[in-house]
All heavy atoms as an XYZ file, in Angstrom:
937
protein
N      20.518    -37.831     43.175
C      21.886    -37.430     43.455
C      21.990    -35.962     43.334
O      21.531    -35.366     42.331
C      22.818    -38.140     42.404
C      24.251    -37.973     42.691
S      25.094    -39.227     41.611
C      26.598    -38.371     41.514
N      22.542    -35.365     44.351
C      22.657    -33.894     44.376
C      23.667    -33.386     43.281
O      24.590    -34.120     42.973
C      23.193    -33.558     45.725
C      23.827    -34.788     46.204
C      23.134    -35.928     45.543
N      23.504    -32.168     42.819
C      24.318    -31.629     41.818
C      25.662    -31.241     42.537
O      25.745    -30.445     43.394
C      23.783    -30.330     41.259
C      22.677    -30.613     40.291
O      22.660    -31.694     39.754
O      21.848    -29.649     40.056
N      26.716    -31.904     42.101
C      28.053    -31.673     42.690
C      28.762    -30.966     41.593
O      28.977    -31.391     40.472
C      28.749    -32.981     42.992
C      30.088    -32.765     43.524
C      27.894    -33.738     44.008
N      29.264    -29.755     41.855
C      30.104    -29.085     40.924
C      31.367    -29.841     40.570
O      32.057    -30.357     41.514
C      30.404    -27.698     41.573
C      30.173    -27.943     43.071
C      29.233    -29.068     43.195
N      31.696    -29.853     39.378
C      32.947    -30.540     38.943
C      34.005    -29.547     38.783
O      33.783    -28.393     38.401
C      32.725    -31.358     37.680
C      32.275    -30.515     36.473
C      31.685    -32.480     37.893
C      32.154    -31.242     35.198
N      35.173    -30.037     38.969
C      36.352    -29.097     38.853
C      36.643    -28.838     37.412
O      36.179    -29.507     36.541
C      37.594    -29.706     39.542
O      37.982    -30.826     38.823
N      37.359    -27.762     37.167
C      37.727    -27.325     35.833
C      38.576    -28.454     35.237
O      38.540    -28.730     34.015
C      38.502    -26.027     35.809
N      39.445    -29.059     36.024
C      40.302    -30.142     35.552
C      39.501    -31.337     35.066
O      39.723    -31.895     34.049
C      41.285    -30.622     36.570
C      42.269    -31.659     36.142
C      43.221    -31.987     37.195
O      43.030    -31.669     38.398
N      44.239    -32.771     36.892
N      38.470    -31.724     35.827
C      37.576    -32.778     35.388
C      36.843    -32.437     34.182
O      36.642    -33.303     33.285
C      36.560    -33.159     36.553
C      37.247    -33.813     37.731
O      38.325    -34.405     37.522
O      36.661    -33.743     38.856
N      36.436    -31.213     34.044
C      35.657    -30.772     32.840
C      36.515    -30.871     31.613
O      36.157    -31.322     30.569
C      35.133    -29.332     33.084
C      34.092    -28.914     32.200
C      33.447    -27.584     32.574
N      34.237    -26.687     33.278
C      33.980    -26.298     34.564
N      32.900    -26.772     35.155
N      34.768    -25.458     35.146
N      37.822    -30.402     31.729
C      38.824    -30.470     30.675
C      39.031    -31.912     30.251
O      39.094    -32.354     29.078
C      40.066    -29.794     30.994
C      39.977    -28.263     30.818
C      41.372    -27.681     30.895
N      41.994    -27.903     32.223
C      41.981    -27.076     33.242
N      41.293    -25.963     33.117
N      42.647    -27.383     34.371
N      39.166    -32.798     31.250
C      39.382    -34.177     30.967
C      38.263    -34.840     30.270
O      38.485    -35.576     29.313
C      39.702    -34.925     32.325
C      40.247    -36.359     32.166
C      40.563    -37.041     33.492
N      41.489    -36.234     34.282
C      41.300    -35.869     35.580
N      40.249    -36.306     36.179
N      42.200    -35.137     36.143
N      37.090    -34.487     30.635
C      35.889    -35.028     29.972
C      35.849    -34.566     28.556
O      35.504    -35.309     27.636
C      34.597    -34.635     30.777
C      33.374    -35.364     30.211
C      32.033    -34.904     30.841
N      31.823    -33.581     30.428
C      31.326    -32.571     31.217
N      31.075    -32.893     32.499
N      31.109    -31.491     30.795
N      36.069    -33.277     28.299
C      36.034    -32.714     26.985
C      37.099    -33.334     26.114
O      36.828    -33.582     24.919
C      36.172    -31.178     27.001
C      34.989    -30.408     27.540
C      35.343    -28.933     27.671
C      33.783    -30.579     26.633
N      38.301    -33.639     26.638
C      39.304    -34.287     25.884
C      38.926    -35.695     25.496
O      39.143    -36.047     24.315
C      40.647    -34.322     26.638
C      41.396    -33.130     26.655
C      42.791    -33.358     27.253
N      43.385    -32.043     27.663
C      43.622    -31.693     28.931
N      43.352    -32.564     29.875
N      44.137    -30.530     29.180
N      38.298    -36.380     26.323
C      37.745    -37.712     25.986
C      36.692    -37.644     24.928
O      36.726    -38.489     23.999
C      37.252    -38.430     27.192
C      38.333    -39.014     28.150
C      37.696    -40.031     29.151
N      36.609    -39.362     29.913
C      36.710    -38.904     31.155
N      37.799    -38.980     31.778
N      35.652    -38.342     31.786
N      35.763    -36.743     25.074
C      34.700    -36.595     24.036
C      35.287    -36.190     22.726
O      34.845    -36.730     21.692
C      33.716    -35.571     24.479
C      32.859    -36.037     25.619
C      31.852    -34.936     26.153
O      31.874    -33.861     25.426
O      31.223    -35.085     27.144
N      36.331    -35.315     22.700
C      36.958    -34.858     21.401
C      37.678    -36.104     20.765
O      37.599    -36.277     19.593
C      37.878    -33.727     21.625
N      38.380    -36.912     21.588
C      39.127    -38.038     20.996
C      38.037    -39.026     20.459
O      38.317    -39.654     19.449
C      39.929    -38.715     22.106
N      37.012    -39.296     21.147
C      35.885    -40.188     20.780
C      35.367    -39.710     19.436
O      35.096    -40.482     18.460
C      34.896    -40.417     21.738
N      35.131    -38.387     19.312
C      34.518    -37.808     18.046
C      35.544    -38.000     16.907
O      35.153    -38.280     15.834
C      34.259    -36.327     18.365
O      33.680    -35.774     17.164
N      36.757    -37.742     17.200
C      37.782    -37.887     16.109
C      37.840    -39.403     15.679
O      37.972    -39.637     14.439
C      39.213    -37.501     16.595
C      39.436    -35.912     16.462
C      40.876    -35.603     16.663
N      41.465    -36.064     17.867
C      41.378    -35.379     19.074
N      40.843    -34.202     19.119
N      41.956    -35.869     20.140
N      37.850    -40.318     16.565
C      37.939    -41.723     16.181
C      36.673    -42.100     15.395
O      36.758    -42.855     14.399
C      38.011    -42.511     17.506
N      35.507    -41.628     15.722
C      34.254    -41.858     15.067
C      34.393    -41.249     13.597
O      33.961    -41.853     12.655
C      33.140    -41.229     15.854
C      31.789    -41.761     15.270
C      30.589    -41.191     16.109
O      30.844    -40.378     17.048
O      29.497    -41.574     15.829
N      34.910    -40.079     13.527
C      35.101    -39.475     12.200
C      36.029    -40.268     11.343
O      35.821    -40.398     10.116
C      35.622    -37.933     12.362
N      37.172    -40.731     11.867
C      38.129    -41.552     11.140
C      37.468    -42.819     10.651
O      37.708    -43.230      9.432
C      39.341    -41.928     11.994
C      40.434    -40.918     11.909
C      40.562    -39.894     12.759
C      41.453    -40.855     10.930
N      41.688    -39.110     12.395
C      42.260    -39.723     11.254
C      41.798    -41.631      9.796
C      43.351    -39.361     10.411
C      42.849    -41.261      9.060
C      43.669    -40.171      9.373
N      36.644    -43.499     11.385
C      35.977    -44.675     11.006
C      34.954    -44.364      9.909
O      34.792    -45.116      8.945
C      35.267    -45.372     12.137
C      36.208    -45.986     13.107
C      35.511    -46.606     14.342
O      34.361    -46.239     14.601
N      36.106    -47.500     14.996
N      34.219    -43.278     10.054
C      33.187    -42.948      9.056
C      33.833    -42.421      7.781
O      33.240    -42.569      6.712
C      32.272    -41.821      9.652
C      31.058    -41.469      8.894
C      30.141    -42.696      8.662
C      30.338    -40.306      9.682
N      34.959    -41.856      7.828
C      35.734    -41.383      6.653
C      35.948    -42.460      5.603
O      36.061    -42.145      4.470
C      36.985    -40.636      7.077
N      36.107    -43.695      6.115
C      36.413    -44.745      5.136
C      35.278    -44.857      4.145
O      35.468    -45.248      2.934
C      36.608    -46.034      5.842
C      37.916    -46.117      6.623
O      38.827    -45.372      6.191
O      38.014    -46.893      7.559
N      34.105    -44.608      4.543
C      32.906    -44.730      3.641
C      32.852    -43.527      2.713
O      32.132    -43.642      1.635
C      31.596    -44.840      4.438
O      31.328    -43.758      5.182
N      33.467    -42.442      3.011
C      33.443    -41.313      2.150
C      34.702    -41.138      1.224
O      34.708    -40.341      0.400
C      33.358    -39.922      2.967
C      32.012    -39.743      3.554
C      31.867    -39.885      4.923
C      30.931    -39.431      2.803
C      30.662    -39.700      5.564
C      29.685    -39.211      3.354
C      29.532    -39.302      4.721
N      35.615    -42.131      1.388
C      36.858    -41.946      0.658
C      36.553    -42.398     -0.789
O      36.168    -43.582     -1.097
C      37.931    -42.887      1.285
C      39.326    -42.606      0.713
O      39.405    -41.749     -0.133
O      40.308    -43.268      1.158
N      36.733    -41.497     -1.755
C      36.468    -41.767     -3.132
C      37.754    -42.020     -3.988
O      37.674    -42.150     -5.235
C      35.761    -40.485     -3.752
C      34.444    -40.184     -3.115
C      33.845    -38.969     -3.554
O      34.348    -38.353     -4.535
O      32.789    -38.569     -3.083
N      38.807    -42.159     -3.337
C      40.008    -42.451     -4.055
C      40.060    -43.930     -4.569
O      39.364    -44.801     -4.017
C      41.262    -42.204     -3.184
O      41.399    -43.199     -2.213
N      40.832    -44.180     -5.626
C      40.883    -45.471     -6.072
C      42.347    -45.995     -5.994
O      43.269    -45.201     -5.503
C      40.599    -45.507     -7.590
O      41.559    -44.753     -8.361
C      39.181    -45.042     -7.936
N      42.599    -47.186     -6.267
C      44.000    -47.749     -6.137
C      44.845    -47.053     -7.192
O      46.160    -47.113     -6.992
C      43.972    -49.259     -6.386
N      44.326    -46.492     -8.231
C      45.176    -45.871     -9.251
C      45.144    -44.335     -9.170
O      45.559    -43.663    -10.103
C      44.622    -46.291    -10.658
C      44.825    -47.795    -11.001
C      44.242    -48.125    -12.270
C      46.365    -48.099    -10.913
N      44.687    -43.796     -8.124
C      44.711    -42.263     -7.986
C      46.051    -41.706     -8.107
O      46.214    -40.646     -8.699
C      44.151    -41.814     -6.599
O      42.760    -42.193     -6.464
N      47.035    -42.351     -7.549
C      48.386    -41.886     -7.692
C      48.838    -41.905     -9.196
O      49.542    -40.971     -9.622
C      49.384    -42.789     -6.854
C      49.473    -44.157     -7.373
C      48.714    -45.241     -7.053
C      50.415    -44.636     -8.366
N      49.096    -46.336     -7.745
C      50.112    -46.019     -8.574
C      51.441    -44.054     -9.151
C      50.870    -46.801     -9.446
C      52.110    -44.889    -10.029
C      51.893    -46.184    -10.182
N      48.391    -42.980     -9.944
C      48.809    -43.008    -11.305
C      48.173    -41.905    -12.167
O      48.877    -41.319    -12.990
C      48.300    -44.390    -11.932
C      48.624    -44.583    -13.379
C      49.907    -44.673    -13.866
C      47.592    -44.462    -14.238
C      50.148    -44.836    -15.193
C      47.828    -44.691    -15.656
C      49.139    -44.775    -16.106
N      46.882    -41.583    -11.896
C      46.197    -40.510    -12.683
C      46.820    -39.232    -12.278
O      46.950    -38.269    -13.150
C      44.765    -40.564    -12.358
C      44.047    -41.828    -12.767
C      43.462    -42.721    -12.138
C      44.068    -42.400    -14.180
N      43.019    -43.797    -12.781
C      43.403    -43.578    -14.135
C      44.593    -41.954    -15.343
C      43.281    -44.320    -15.263
C      44.469    -42.750    -16.494
C      43.726    -43.999    -16.423
N      47.195    -39.042    -11.050
C      47.891    -37.771    -10.631
C      49.257    -37.594    -11.301
O      49.687    -36.532    -11.713
C      48.005    -37.713     -9.061
N      49.952    -38.752    -11.456
C      51.272    -38.733    -12.155
C      50.968    -38.388    -13.672
O      51.773    -37.721    -14.217
C      51.963    -40.113    -11.968
C      53.241    -40.275    -12.717
C      54.275    -39.455    -12.158
C      53.598    -41.771    -12.669
N      50.069    -39.046    -14.240
C      49.778    -38.887    -15.654
C      49.306    -37.571    -15.976
O      49.778    -36.927    -17.005
C      48.818    -39.997    -16.118
C      48.649    -40.246    -17.620
C      50.034    -40.739    -18.119
C      47.605    -41.285    -17.891
N      48.342    -36.995    -15.236
C      47.701    -35.765    -15.611
C      48.157    -34.477    -14.812
O      47.835    -33.381    -15.182
C      46.194    -35.883    -15.554
C      45.666    -36.788    -16.610
C      45.140    -38.016    -16.176
C      45.666    -36.508    -17.919
C      44.624    -38.920    -17.154
C      45.198    -37.384    -18.857
C      44.658    -38.609    -18.468
N      48.824    -34.788    -13.774
C      49.370    -33.645    -12.857
C      48.360    -32.637    -12.368
O      47.310    -33.085    -11.819
N      48.519    -31.379    -12.609
C      47.617    -30.390    -12.039
C      46.215    -30.482    -12.606
O      45.166    -30.228    -11.844
C      48.184    -29.050    -12.451
C      49.547    -29.335    -12.919
C      49.591    -30.817    -13.272
N      46.014    -30.995    -13.819
C      44.723    -31.221    -14.366
C      43.864    -32.188    -13.558
O      42.668    -32.011    -13.322
C      44.769    -31.618    -15.782
C      43.524    -31.718    -16.585
C      42.844    -30.409    -16.679
C      43.848    -32.296    -17.988
N      44.500    -33.237    -13.049
C      43.822    -34.243    -12.187
C      43.231    -33.601    -10.930
O      42.022    -33.728    -10.576
C      44.805    -35.315    -11.784
C      44.291    -36.308    -10.745
C      43.442    -37.331    -11.095
C      44.586    -36.111     -9.399
C      42.867    -38.228    -10.116
C      44.103    -36.986     -8.440
C      43.262    -38.031     -8.824
O      42.765    -38.890     -7.861
N      44.012    -32.669    -10.272
C      43.553    -32.059     -9.093
C      42.477    -31.055     -9.378
O      41.526    -30.864     -8.605
C      44.671    -31.426     -8.412
C      45.710    -32.449     -7.867
C      46.898    -32.701     -8.520
C      45.361    -33.235     -6.773
C      47.749    -33.595     -8.048
C      46.242    -34.177     -6.295
C      47.428    -34.339     -6.869
O      48.345    -35.293     -6.493
N      42.546    -30.327    -10.554
C      41.585    -29.324    -10.916
C      40.207    -30.018    -11.089
O      39.199    -29.587    -10.748
C      42.016    -28.557    -12.152
C      43.005    -27.465    -11.899
C      43.431    -26.790    -13.269
C      42.406    -26.360    -11.054
N      40.149    -31.110    -11.907
C      38.982    -31.847    -12.192
C      38.280    -32.348    -11.003
O      37.075    -32.278    -10.859
C      39.305    -33.070    -13.148
C      38.125    -33.980    -13.251
C      39.701    -32.529    -14.569
N      39.002    -32.714    -10.002
C      38.376    -33.225     -8.753
C      38.148    -32.141     -7.699
O      37.681    -32.520     -6.606
C      39.264    -34.368     -8.181
C      39.247    -35.614     -8.978
N      38.112    -36.355     -9.138
C      40.198    -36.171     -9.843
C      38.398    -37.385     -9.955
N      39.648    -37.243    -10.373
N      38.533    -31.005     -7.984
C      38.183    -29.826     -7.104
C      39.241    -29.594     -5.937
O      38.891    -28.808     -5.034
N      40.400    -30.069     -6.142
C      41.518    -29.760     -5.214
C      42.394    -28.623     -5.749
O      43.462    -28.789     -6.288
C      42.379    -31.029     -4.988
C      41.709    -32.248     -4.497
C      41.627    -33.385     -5.261
C      41.127    -32.210     -3.242
C      40.965    -34.489     -4.801
C      40.407    -33.385     -2.799
C      40.378    -34.485     -3.622
N      41.893    -27.418     -5.692
C      42.382    -26.261     -6.317
C      43.770    -25.855     -5.770
O      44.638    -25.515     -6.549
C      41.394    -25.132     -6.324
C      40.068    -25.444     -6.983
C      38.899    -25.499     -6.253
C      40.085    -25.828     -8.299
C      37.738    -25.812     -6.868
C      38.905    -26.149     -8.929
C      37.704    -26.151     -8.221
O      36.526    -26.546     -8.787
N      43.891    -25.897     -4.448
C      45.177    -25.484     -3.883
C      46.259    -26.550     -4.288
O      47.350    -26.062     -4.576
C      44.993    -25.375     -2.293
N      45.919    -27.772     -4.241
C      46.877    -28.766     -4.540
C      47.251    -28.618     -6.079
O      48.378    -28.876     -6.425
C      46.384    -30.138     -4.248
C      46.374    -30.353     -2.758
C      45.973    -31.809     -2.389
N      45.661    -31.816     -0.993
C      46.383    -32.403     -0.110
N      47.525    -32.981     -0.467
N      46.050    -32.453      1.174
N      46.308    -28.280     -6.894
C      46.524    -28.037     -8.329
C      47.531    -26.979     -8.502
O      48.495    -27.045     -9.345
C      45.251    -27.828     -9.063
N      47.354    -25.915     -7.778
C      48.292    -24.716     -7.834
C      49.737    -25.156     -7.387
O      50.705    -24.799     -8.022
C      47.814    -23.577     -7.072
C      48.644    -22.235     -7.141
C      48.705    -21.742     -8.546
C      48.121    -21.340     -6.198
N      49.801    -25.858     -6.261
C      51.080    -26.349     -5.783
C      51.778    -27.245     -6.769
O      52.952    -27.096     -7.052
C      50.861    -27.043     -4.414
C      52.170    -27.780     -4.008
C      50.505    -26.017     -3.318
N      51.001    -28.141     -7.363
C      51.555    -29.105     -8.316
C      52.037    -28.312     -9.604
O      53.106    -28.681    -10.175
C      50.600    -30.274     -8.641
C      51.042    -31.069     -9.767
C      50.421    -31.114     -7.356
N      51.245    -27.409    -10.025
C      51.589    -26.600    -11.129
C      52.932    -25.827    -10.960
O      53.839    -25.811    -11.812
C      50.528    -25.573    -11.577
C      50.766    -24.732    -12.729
C      50.856    -25.568    -14.025
C      49.731    -23.678    -12.867
N      53.064    -25.222     -9.817
C      54.327    -24.550     -9.480
C      55.513    -25.520     -9.432
O      56.567    -25.311     -9.863
C      54.147    -23.830     -8.088
C      55.565    -23.316     -7.615
C      53.234    -22.624     -8.226
N      55.240    -26.700     -8.825
C      56.286    -27.751     -8.804
C      56.591    -28.278    -10.112
O      57.775    -28.615    -10.411
C      55.853    -28.853     -7.789
C      55.800    -28.516     -6.291
C      55.264    -29.629     -5.545
C      57.118    -28.072     -5.842
N      55.651    -28.334    -11.040
C      55.944    -28.806    -12.451
C      56.798    -27.754    -13.090
O      57.675    -28.104    -13.856
C      54.635    -28.974    -13.190
C      54.088    -30.298    -13.256
C      53.477    -30.979    -12.252
C      54.353    -31.103    -14.450
C      53.034    -32.290    -12.344
C      54.037    -32.398    -14.505
C      53.302    -32.952    -13.486
O      52.830    -34.252    -13.592
N      56.543    -26.482    -12.852
C      57.349    -25.398    -13.499
C      58.818    -25.467    -12.927
O      59.724    -25.057    -13.621
C      56.725    -24.027    -13.208
C      55.476    -23.814    -13.900
C      54.766    -22.434    -13.537
C      55.539    -23.908    -15.363
N      58.975    -25.937    -11.636
C      60.301    -26.047    -11.096
C      60.950    -27.386    -11.574
O      62.153    -27.575    -11.262
C      60.196    -25.983     -9.583
C      59.771    -24.605     -9.033
S      59.414    -24.601     -7.340
C      60.908    -25.416     -6.539
N      60.231    -28.229    -12.091
C      60.713    -29.553    -12.564
C      60.639    -30.725    -11.676
O      61.062    -31.808    -11.997
N      60.014    -30.555    -10.495
C      59.904    -31.699     -9.578
C      58.515    -32.105     -9.336
O      58.112    -32.930     -8.526
C      60.541    -31.415     -8.293
C      59.897    -30.189     -7.603
C      62.040    -31.192     -8.439
C      60.380    -29.936     -6.136
N      57.519    -31.584    -10.105
C      56.128    -31.868     -9.970
C      55.779    -33.327    -10.224
O      54.878    -33.874     -9.589
N      56.530    -33.923    -11.250
C      56.257    -35.334    -11.591
C      56.584    -36.255    -10.360
O      55.833    -37.170    -10.182
C      57.114    -35.703    -12.809
C      56.921    -37.179    -13.159
C      56.702    -34.832    -13.988
N      57.561    -35.870     -9.683
C      57.930    -36.714     -8.442
C      57.032    -36.491     -7.234
O      56.741    -37.414     -6.474
C      59.351    -36.365     -8.000
C      60.456    -36.536     -9.028
C      61.761    -35.968     -8.515
C      60.599    -37.926     -9.375
N      56.401    -35.303     -7.138
C      55.599    -34.992     -5.959
C      54.137    -35.303     -6.144
O      53.487    -35.683     -5.193
C      55.831    -33.547     -5.519
C      54.931    -33.139     -4.368
C      57.247    -33.277     -5.191
N      53.619    -35.080     -7.311
C      52.211    -35.119     -7.627
C      51.530    -36.454     -7.165
O      50.438    -36.352     -6.567
C      51.999    -34.940     -9.188
O      50.651    -34.944     -9.446
N      52.123    -37.671     -7.446
C      51.389    -38.845     -6.996
C      51.282    -39.011     -5.463
O      50.300    -39.555     -4.953
C      52.323    -39.929     -7.560
C      53.154    -39.324     -8.586
C      53.259    -37.877     -8.190
N      52.198    -38.343     -4.719
C      52.213    -38.469     -3.346
C      51.135    -37.496     -2.625
O      50.845    -37.652     -1.491
C      53.525    -38.207     -2.651
C      54.551    -39.239     -3.130
C      55.512    -38.997     -4.137
C      54.440    -40.559     -2.538
C      56.357    -39.926     -4.440
C      55.423    -41.526     -2.958
C      56.368    -41.286     -3.889
N      50.604    -36.556     -3.394
C      49.589    -35.639     -2.874
C      48.145    -36.133     -3.115
O      47.266    -35.573     -2.601
C      49.779    -34.232     -3.554
C      51.090    -33.555     -3.227
C      51.128    -32.248     -3.993
C      51.236    -33.328     -1.750
N      47.997    -37.169     -3.955
C      46.602    -37.581     -4.298
C      45.878    -38.251     -3.124
O      44.776    -37.821     -2.843
C      46.666    -38.543     -5.478
N      46.442    -39.275     -2.482
C      45.733    -39.970     -1.518
C      45.415    -38.997     -0.239
O      44.295    -39.047      0.328
C      46.388    -41.220     -0.998
C      45.620    -42.008     -0.037
C      44.462    -42.652     -0.408
C      45.958    -41.985      1.277
C      43.696    -43.334      0.553
C      45.282    -42.700      2.260
C      44.135    -43.390      1.878
O      43.353    -44.032      2.714
N      46.442    -38.283      0.235
C      46.146    -37.391      1.384
C      44.941    -36.368      1.039
O      44.240    -36.017      1.958
C      47.408    -36.673      1.653
C      48.487    -37.555      1.157
C      47.859    -38.214     -0.078
N      44.915    -35.942     -0.211
C      43.776    -35.029     -0.636
C      42.482    -35.701     -0.463
O      41.485    -35.143      0.059
C      44.041    -34.554     -1.971
N      42.363    -36.880     -0.976
C      41.133    -37.661     -0.875
C      40.695    -37.999      0.621
O      39.628    -37.920      0.989
C      41.211    -38.945     -1.633
C      41.086    -38.773     -3.087
C      42.130    -38.933     -4.030
C      39.918    -38.296     -3.886
N      41.640    -38.638     -5.267
C      40.370    -38.280     -5.215
C      38.644    -37.909     -3.588
C      39.475    -37.843     -6.236
C      37.737    -37.567     -4.551
C      38.170    -37.473     -5.857
N      41.782    -38.275      1.382
C      41.534    -38.596      2.793
C      41.066    -37.402      3.578
O      40.220    -37.438      4.420
C      42.828    -39.172      3.374
C      42.627    -39.764      4.821
C      41.774    -40.932      4.759
N      41.529    -41.379      6.143
C      40.727    -42.260      6.507
N      40.024    -42.942      5.535
N      40.508    -42.678      7.715
N      41.652    -36.210      3.265
C      41.305    -35.023      3.948
C      39.836    -34.637      3.580
O      39.029    -34.235      4.430
C      42.221    -33.919      3.525
C      41.930    -32.605      4.256
C      42.989    -31.544      3.832
C      42.579    -30.211      4.490
N      43.501    -29.132      4.161
N      39.483    -34.851      2.380
C      38.064    -34.524      1.974
C      37.146    -35.486      2.653
O      36.045    -35.045      3.039
C      37.940    -34.633      0.467
C      36.547    -34.408     -0.057
C      36.352    -34.575     -1.534
N      36.905    -33.327     -2.131
C      36.979    -33.115     -3.425
N      36.586    -34.069     -4.251
N      37.475    -32.030     -3.943
N      37.520    -36.753      2.733
C      36.560    -37.757      3.279
C      36.448    -37.406      4.830
O      35.301    -37.516      5.391
C      37.247    -39.159      3.179
N      37.523    -37.043      5.483
C      37.399    -36.659      6.969
C      36.565    -35.411      7.132
O      35.719    -35.399      8.058
C      38.814    -36.435      7.522
C      39.561    -37.595      7.991
C      40.984    -37.243      8.395
C      38.869    -38.158      9.234
N      36.676    -34.448      6.237
C      35.830    -33.304      6.340
C      34.344    -33.582      6.199
O      33.475    -33.187      6.905
N      34.016    -34.460      5.219
C      32.674    -34.889      5.005
C      32.093    -35.675      6.166
O      30.967    -35.539      6.570
C      32.530    -35.742      3.750
C      32.683    -34.872      2.519
C      32.573    -35.666      1.265
N      32.666    -34.772      0.071
C      32.668    -35.207     -1.170
N      32.617    -36.536     -1.439
N      32.805    -34.369     -2.160
N      32.939    -36.533      6.851
C      32.541    -37.319      7.963
C      32.229    -36.437      9.136
O      31.273    -36.641      9.873
C      33.588    -38.341      8.280
N      33.108    -35.420      9.311
C      32.845    -34.442     10.461
C      31.548    -33.719     10.284
O      30.874    -33.494     11.273
C      34.093    -33.631     10.648
C      35.308    -34.262     11.196
C      36.539    -33.417     11.170
O      36.461    -32.294     10.710
O      37.577    -33.895     11.701
N      31.319    -33.282      9.045
C      30.139    -32.536      8.772
C      28.907    -33.448      9.034
O      27.935    -33.067      9.669
C      30.096    -32.014      7.358
C      28.662    -31.500      7.008
C      31.021    -30.852      7.228
N      28.948    -34.715      8.642
C      27.867    -35.645      8.807
C      27.671    -35.841     10.259
O      26.470    -35.946     10.762
C      28.188    -36.950      8.063
C      26.964    -37.932      8.215
S      27.404    -39.350      7.215
C      25.909    -40.260      7.491
N      28.700    -36.003     11.044
C      28.587    -36.228     12.508
C      27.956    -35.043     13.149
O      27.160    -35.117     14.081
C      29.899    -36.564     13.134
C      30.439    -37.948     12.771
C      31.822    -38.051     13.346
C      29.534    -39.028     13.370
N      28.374    -33.800     12.793
C      27.781    -32.576     13.349
C      26.349    -32.464     13.032
O      25.536    -32.114     13.924
C      28.583    -31.358     12.759
C      28.933    -30.359     13.746
C      29.746    -29.237     13.192
N      31.125    -29.706     12.954
C      31.801    -29.335     11.889
N      31.331    -28.520     10.956
N      32.998    -29.793     11.775
N      25.965    -32.803     11.797
C      24.506    -32.738     11.458
C      23.765    -33.833     12.214
O      22.604    -33.597     12.660
C      24.332    -32.847      9.948
C      22.895    -33.077      9.539
C      24.855    -31.667      9.289
N      24.337    -34.994     12.366
C      23.645    -36.100     13.030
C      23.437    -35.742     14.441
O      22.513    -36.214     15.086
C      24.547    -37.338     12.932
C      23.845    -38.567     13.390
O      22.644    -38.714     13.107
O      24.527    -39.421     14.093
N      24.302    -34.932     15.023
C      24.169    -34.623     16.480
C      23.142    -33.401     16.660
O      23.040    -32.864     17.752
C      25.514    -34.289     17.029
C      26.407    -35.438     17.184
C      27.653    -35.190     17.925
N      28.476    -36.370     17.991
C      29.658    -36.516     17.475
N      30.206    -35.457     16.903
N      30.317    -37.685     17.610
N      22.607    -32.901     15.527
C      21.614    -31.778     15.687
C      22.225    -30.487     15.509
O      21.556    -29.395     15.672
N      23.468    -30.369     15.083
C      24.105    -29.076     14.840
C      24.095    -28.810     13.339
O      23.926    -29.661     12.459
N      24.308    -27.508     13.046
C      24.432    -27.012     11.721
C      25.853    -27.317     11.154
O      26.768    -27.152     11.962
C      24.001    -25.584     11.570
C      23.944    -25.096     10.136
N      24.941    -24.602      9.386
C      22.822    -24.993      9.329
C      24.606    -24.286      8.225
N      23.282    -24.461      8.141
N      26.090    -27.682      9.897
C      27.462    -27.920      9.488
C      28.375    -26.674      9.657
O      29.577    -26.808      9.739
C      27.302    -28.212      7.956
C      25.841    -28.469      7.740
C      25.048    -27.933      8.929
N      27.817    -25.528      9.637
C      28.675    -24.317      9.869
C      28.789    -23.960     11.353
O      29.243    -22.835     11.636
C      28.120    -23.163      9.047
C      28.074    -23.470      7.554
S      29.627    -23.923      6.883
C      30.432    -22.378      6.855
N      28.303    -24.740     12.209
C      28.422    -24.484     13.638
C      27.179    -23.884     14.303
O      27.100    -23.701     15.549
N      26.134    -23.497     13.521
C      24.949    -22.951     14.107
C      24.008    -24.090     14.496
O      24.104    -25.158     14.039
C      24.242    -22.049     13.103
C      25.078    -20.881     12.658
C      24.326    -19.973     11.722
N      24.133    -20.702     10.445
C      24.840    -20.524      9.383
N      25.849    -19.683      9.317
N      24.572    -21.194      8.243
N      23.056    -23.808     15.410
C      22.074    -24.778     15.765
C      21.006    -24.854     14.743
O      20.525    -23.871     14.248
C      21.456    -24.399     17.170
C      20.480    -25.382     17.609
C      22.556    -24.338     18.232
N      20.623    -26.122     14.393
C      19.611    -26.326     13.339
C      18.244    -25.901     13.868
O      17.428    -25.346     13.067
C      19.541    -27.803     13.008
C      20.621    -28.296     11.972
C      20.412    -29.738     11.717
C      20.530    -27.492     10.666
N      17.920    -26.121     15.103
C      16.557    -25.884     15.615
C      16.711    -24.852     16.698
O      16.940    -25.136     17.859
C      15.977    -27.212     16.104
C      15.988    -28.269     15.240
C      16.889    -29.346     15.380
C      15.096    -28.304     14.068
C      16.951    -30.414     14.485
C      15.181    -29.313     13.221
C      16.033    -30.340     13.351
O      16.087    -31.444     12.459
N      16.465    -23.544     16.332
C      16.571    -22.546     17.384
C      15.451    -22.731     18.457
O      14.387    -23.137     18.082
C      16.377    -21.223     16.569
C      15.895    -21.582     15.275
C      16.147    -23.033     15.008
N      15.842    -22.495     19.634
C      14.817    -22.693     20.678
C      14.984    -24.064     21.391
O      14.399    -24.299     22.417
N      15.699    -24.868     20.729
C      15.996    -26.286     21.292
C      17.464    -26.458     21.549
O      18.183    -26.174     20.646
C      15.471    -27.351     20.367
C      15.398    -28.690     21.001
C      14.873    -29.707     20.053
N      16.057    -30.435     19.624
C      16.127    -31.328     18.684
N      15.123    -31.568     17.974
N      17.292    -31.942     18.421
N      17.803    -26.824     22.735
C      19.191    -26.991     23.083
C      19.784    -28.177     22.225
O      19.081    -29.163     21.957
C      19.349    -27.333     24.540
N      21.044    -28.009     21.783
C      21.625    -29.218     21.032
C      21.805    -30.416     21.886
O      21.982    -30.238     23.119
C      22.987    -28.569     20.573
C      23.201    -27.404     21.349
C      21.819    -26.943     21.875
N      21.736    -31.549     21.315
C      21.857    -32.846     22.055
C      23.249    -32.991     22.599
O      24.229    -32.627     22.095
C      21.493    -33.956     21.214
């Protein structure tokens, strides 16, 4: 089959489909990386900013600390726990997919001299 140049619109459409497929694959893989428990909200309610610090969610710990000082941290803290765990799981899934495809987690190619798959 001869090389037929594809239009820019077809190229964008193909890239959008590939990106959507990659996001769907990351969402499915993220379930295996999710380390939250059914009581994550309870521990976040009980320990507040300390819960987030222990688990490495430093920005959320700072936000919750400021909200505690304002008096509404107790109400907000439990609702920030599950999204934090989900975001971390998605990040780990995306890194794993990038490494699995032959790329470096930071965007560089793992094997110089060889084209990425």
